[in-house]
C-alpha positions as CSV (number, residue, x, y, z in Angstrom):
1,M,-117.0,-124.9,26.7
2,R,-113.4,-124.0,25.8
3,T,-110.7,-126.5,24.9
4,S,-107.4,-126.6,26.8
5,N,-104.9,-124.0,25.6
6,L,-102.0,-126.4,26.0
7,N,-101.0,-129.5,24.1
8,T,-99.6,-132.5,26.0
9,D,-96.1,-131.4,25.2
10,G,-96.8,-127.9,26.7
11,A,-97.1,-126.1,23.4
12,P,-100.1,-123.8,22.9
13,A,-103.1,-125.6,21.4
14,L,-105.6,-124.4,18.9
15,V,-108.9,-123.4,20.3
16,D,-111.8,-125.0,18.5
17,A,-113.8,-122.6,16.1
18,L,-117.0,-123.1,18.1
19,S,-115.4,-122.5,21.5
20,Y,-116.2,-119.4,23.6
21,L,-113.3,-117.1,24.0
22,P,-113.5,-115.1,27.3
23,P,-112.5,-111.4,27.2
24,P,-109.0,-110.6,28.5
25,P,-108.7,-109.4,32.0
26,V,-108.5,-105.6,32.5
27,Q,-105.7,-106.0,35.1
28,L,-102.4,-107.5,34.0
29,Q,-99.0,-107.7,35.6
30,R,-96.4,-105.8,33.6
31,P,-97.9,-106.5,30.2
32,A,-96.3,-105.7,26.8
33,L,-98.9,-105.1,24.2
34,F,-98.5,-106.0,20.5
35,L,-101.4,-104.7,18.4
36,D,-102.4,-105.4,14.8
37,M,-103.7,-102.4,12.9
38,D,-106.5,-103.4,10.4
39,G,-109.4,-105.2,12.1
40,V,-108.0,-104.5,15.6
41,L,-107.0,-100.8,16.0
42,A,-108.9,-99.7,12.8
43,P,-112.0,-101.0,11.1
44,L,-111.5,-102.9,7.8
45,A,-112.1,-100.7,4.8
46,A,-112.8,-101.2,1.1
47,T,-109.2,-100.1,0.2
48,P,-106.0,-99.7,2.2
49,D,-106.0,-95.9,1.7
50,A,-109.6,-95.6,3.1
51,V,-108.3,-96.3,6.7
52,V,-107.6,-92.9,8.1
53,P,-106.4,-91.4,11.5
54,D,-108.9,-91.3,14.3
55,A,-108.7,-89.1,17.3
56,R,-109.8,-91.7,19.9
57,R,-107.4,-94.3,18.6
58,T,-104.5,-91.9,18.6
59,A,-105.3,-90.8,22.2
60,V,-105.6,-94.4,23.4
61,L,-102.2,-95.3,21.9
62,R,-100.5,-92.3,23.4
63,Q,-102.0,-92.7,26.9
64,L,-101.4,-96.5,26.9
65,T,-97.8,-96.1,25.8
66,A,-97.2,-93.6,28.7
67,R,-99.0,-95.8,31.2
68,L,-97.0,-98.9,30.2
69,D,-93.6,-97.1,30.0
70,G,-93.4,-97.7,26.3
71,R,-94.3,-101.3,26.2
72,V,-96.7,-101.0,23.2
73,A,-95.9,-102.0,19.6
74,I,-98.0,-102.1,16.4
75,L,-97.4,-105.2,14.3
76,S,-99.0,-105.0,10.9
77,G,-98.8,-106.2,7.3
78,R,-98.8,-102.5,6.4
79,T,-95.5,-100.6,6.0
80,I,-94.2,-98.6,9.0
81,A,-94.9,-95.4,7.0
82,E,-98.6,-96.5,6.7
83,I,-98.7,-97.4,10.4
84,D,-97.5,-93.9,11.3
85,R,-100.0,-92.3,8.9
86,I,-102.9,-94.1,10.5
87,A,-101.7,-94.0,14.1
88,E,-100.3,-90.5,13.8
89,S,-96.9,-91.7,15.0
90,A,-98.4,-92.5,18.4
91,S,-96.4,-95.8,18.7
92,A,-92.6,-95.5,18.7
93,S,-92.2,-99.3,18.4
94,A,-93.6,-100.8,15.2
95,S,-93.2,-103.7,12.8
96,G,-94.4,-103.5,9.2
97,V,-94.8,-106.0,6.3
98,H,-95.1,-109.0,8.6
99,G,-91.7,-108.4,10.4
100,L,-89.7,-107.3,7.3
101,E,-89.5,-103.8,8.8
102,R,-89.0,-103.2,12.5
103,R,-88.5,-99.9,14.4
104,R,-87.3,-100.1,17.9
105,A,-88.4,-97.9,20.8
106,D,-85.2,-95.8,20.3
107,G,-86.1,-95.1,16.7
108,S,-83.5,-97.4,15.1
109,L,-84.8,-99.4,12.1
110,D,-84.2,-102.8,10.7
111,H,-85.3,-103.3,7.1
112,A,-84.9,-106.6,5.3
113,A,-83.5,-106.6,1.8
114,A,-86.1,-107.4,-0.8
115,A,-86.0,-110.7,-2.6
116,P,-85.6,-110.0,-6.4
117,A,-88.6,-112.1,-7.1
118,V,-90.9,-109.5,-5.5
119,R,-90.7,-107.5,-8.7
120,E,-91.9,-110.5,-10.7
121,A,-94.8,-110.9,-8.3
122,V,-95.8,-107.2,-8.6
123,A,-95.7,-107.4,-12.4
124,A,-97.8,-110.6,-12.4
125,F,-100.4,-109.1,-10.0
126,E,-100.6,-106.0,-12.1
127,R,-101.3,-108.0,-15.3
128,F,-103.9,-110.0,-13.4
129,A,-105.6,-106.8,-12.0
130,Q,-105.7,-105.0,-15.3
131,E,-108.3,-107.5,-16.6
132,R,-110.4,-107.5,-13.4
133,P,-111.9,-104.2,-12.2
134,G,-111.9,-103.7,-8.5
135,M,-108.6,-105.4,-7.8
136,I,-105.8,-103.4,-6.1
137,V,-102.1,-104.2,-6.3
138,E,-100.0,-103.0,-3.4
139,D,-96.2,-102.7,-3.9
140,K,-94.4,-102.6,-0.5
141,A,-90.9,-103.1,-2.0
142,V,-90.3,-106.2,0.1
143,S,-93.6,-107.7,-0.7
144,A,-96.5,-107.6,-3.2
145,G,-100.2,-107.6,-2.2
146,L,-103.2,-108.4,-4.3
147,H,-106.5,-107.1,-2.7
148,Y,-109.7,-108.5,-4.0
149,R,-112.2,-106.9,-1.6
150,G,-113.5,-104.9,-4.6
151,A,-113.8,-108.1,-6.7
152,P,-114.7,-110.9,-4.3
153,T,-115.8,-113.2,-7.1
154,E,-112.1,-113.3,-8.2
155,A,-111.0,-114.8,-4.9
156,V,-110.3,-118.3,-6.2
157,A,-108.4,-117.1,-9.2
158,A,-106.4,-114.6,-7.1
159,E,-105.4,-117.2,-4.5
160,A,-104.5,-119.7,-7.2
161,L,-102.3,-117.2,-8.9
162,A,-100.5,-116.4,-5.6
163,R,-99.9,-120.1,-4.8
164,S,-98.5,-120.6,-8.3
165,L,-96.2,-117.6,-8.0
166,A,-95.0,-118.7,-4.6
167,A,-94.1,-122.1,-5.9
168,E,-92.2,-120.6,-8.8
169,T,-90.4,-117.8,-7.0
170,G,-89.8,-119.1,-3.5
171,L,-91.6,-116.0,-2.0
172,A,-93.6,-116.6,1.1
173,L,-97.4,-116.7,0.6
174,Q,-99.4,-114.7,3.2
175,S,-103.2,-114.8,3.1
176,G,-105.4,-112.3,4.8
177,H,-108.8,-110.7,4.8
178,L,-109.6,-110.6,1.0
179,V,-105.9,-110.2,0.2
180,V,-103.1,-112.4,-0.8
181,E,-99.5,-111.3,-0.4
182,L,-96.1,-112.6,-1.6
183,K,-93.3,-111.5,0.6
184,T,-89.6,-111.8,1.1
185,P,-89.3,-114.9,3.3
186,G,-87.8,-115.1,6.8
187,T,-90.0,-113.1,9.1
188,D,-93.5,-113.0,10.5
189,K,-95.4,-111.2,13.3
190,G,-94.1,-113.9,15.7
191,T,-90.5,-113.2,14.9
192,A,-91.1,-109.5,15.3
193,L,-92.7,-110.0,18.7
194,K,-89.9,-112.1,19.9
195,A,-87.3,-109.6,18.7
196,F,-89.0,-106.8,20.6
197,M,-89.2,-108.9,23.7
198,L,-85.3,-109.1,23.8
199,E,-85.0,-105.4,24.0
200,P,-86.0,-102.5,26.3
201,P,-88.6,-101.5,27.3
202,F,-90.2,-104.9,26.5
203,A,-87.7,-107.3,28.0
204,G,-89.0,-109.1,31.1
205,A,-92.6,-108.2,30.5
206,I,-95.5,-110.5,29.6
207,P,-96.5,-110.3,25.9
208,V,-100.1,-109.9,24.9
209,M,-100.9,-110.1,21.2
210,L,-104.1,-108.7,19.8
211,G,-105.0,-109.7,16.2
212,D,-107.9,-110.7,14.0
213,D,-106.3,-112.4,10.9
214,L,-104.6,-115.6,10.1
215,T,-101.3,-113.6,9.9
216,D,-101.7,-112.9,13.6
217,E,-101.6,-116.6,14.6
218,D,-97.7,-116.4,14.5
219,G,-98.0,-113.6,17.1
220,F,-100.4,-115.5,19.3
221,R,-98.0,-118.5,19.4
222,A,-95.0,-116.3,20.0
223,A,-96.7,-114.6,22.9
224,A,-97.7,-118.0,24.4
225,D,-94.2,-119.3,24.0
226,L,-93.0,-116.3,26.2
227,G,-95.6,-116.8,28.9
228,G,-98.2,-114.5,27.5
229,F,-101.3,-115.0,25.4
230,G,-103.2,-114.0,22.3
231,V,-106.5,-112.1,22.0
232,L,-108.6,-112.9,18.8
233,I,-110.7,-109.9,17.6
234,G,-113.9,-110.7,15.7
235,A,-115.8,-113.9,15.1
236,P,-114.7,-117.1,16.8
237,R,-112.6,-119.5,14.7
238,R,-109.9,-122.0,15.2
239,T,-107.0,-120.1,16.8
240,A,-104.0,-120.2,19.1
241,A,-105.5,-117.2,21.0
242,T,-107.1,-117.9,24.4
243,C,-109.1,-114.7,24.8
244,G,-111.4,-112.7,22.5
245,L,-113.0,-109.3,21.9
246,P,-115.8,-108.7,19.3
247,D,-114.6,-105.7,17.4
248,V,-112.5,-102.5,17.2
249,D,-114.7,-100.6,19.6
250,A,-114.3,-103.3,22.2
251,V,-110.5,-103.3,21.6
252,L,-110.3,-99.5,22.2
253,A,-112.5,-99.8,25.3
254,W,-110.4,-102.6,26.7
255,L,-107.2,-100.6,26.1
256,E,-108.7,-97.6,27.8
257,A,-109.6,-99.7,30.9
258,L,-106.4,-101.7,31.1
259,E,-104.6,-101.4,34.4
260,E,-101.2,-102.6,35.3
261,C,-101.1,-104.6,38.5
262,P,-98.6,-103.5,41.1
């Protein structure tokens, strides 16, 4: 049984971890789609660079963008440059580094100024990684990421370091799948989604956010705030999403089948 998706004050509620999430409908009225990259459009990989372009993914994105008159955006923790590499520039609208970079449908770009403390975080992560084989430090200029997928036994230490640095520097702590990130504060995937929804071609549409990670919960809540909904990809967990799909293949199949209601 699924819990209600609204709190008594009308705000979106969290769905219990053991609840069944139904798949999203394949017919929607004027949807605007917001898609995470890793774990949603692309399978998770051992390293960020191991995720590569895929002909089916690129074709789906191009066809979907044409079908929905451009109302498709990729919202990712990756940079926009990385989004374009993996998606082969199939999506004109994109937001990178959890909203710190945002490219509109017309190609214009917003890029937040990096907090000076990001350099401190990069240096601290690099010192930490030097002593622990398998760790990867990702420098995104406006944020610093520490990937421990290659050294999962270091998870507790990595997360403790990130929490300590966040407290010392004022950087925003963002946790994900076997990664911790310290970012310039002020944005998230929810703020990016809401910014897109104020602009053409998204304005007036119904937002649908597809995500798999805790970082996508902000997007799920933002979509619900604007009359849409979230779709959780992967295993059920406590979430603000109200629909679910099991994996990347199911996401691509749903996007291929999606029809806009007249």
